[in-house]
N, C-alpha and C positions, 0 to 999 in steps of 0.2 A: 656110734659105740657108747656103750656105758660101762663105767668099772664101779663096782661097789666094794667098800672097805670099811670095816668099824663103823658101821651105819652111815657114813657118807658117801654120796653119789657123785662120780665126777663124770661128765660128758666129753667126748672126744671125736674128733674127726681123723680116720685111719685112711693115708694116702700110701698106696705100694706101687712101686714102679714095675714096668714091665720086665720079667725077668724068666729065666728057664727054670724048670720044677727043680727043686733040690739045691740051687744056687743061692748062695747069701749075698745079701746086700748090706750097704751100709744103712744106718738109721739116725734120726735125728729126732727128738723130742722139742718142741716149741711151746713155750709156756708165756700166754700174753700177760700184761700187767695186772695189778691188781682192783680191787673195787668193783665197779659196775662194767666190767669189760667182759664180751662175751669170747667164745673161744677163736674167732677171727680177729681179735684184737681190736673191735669195734666198741666205742663208748657212746653210744647214740643219746640225743641227736646230733651232738658235736662233732665226735670223730667216728668216720666210718670209712677209713681208708683200707682195711681188711690187709694189713701189711703182713702178720703172721701166715694168713692164707696164701698170699702171692708167693712168699718166701718158700712155702711148703709146696706149691705148685712148681716152682723153679727147681726145687731139689729133687722132687719126683722124676721131673723131665731130665734131671742130672744123675738120676740114678741113686738117688738117695731114699 
């Protein structure tokens, strides 16, 4: 997914848990660190733990 605002483009990954149509679910916004960090929280080649991606997957399984 891509968001454009005021000449800036932000890329994101959206994970939606299984739910009934029209049913509201909780939401969370995970923002990885600053600098050369990708949206999964990795700073290759040194740090590639994908911590925010793992947290997002766990929250999706928990209905967030």
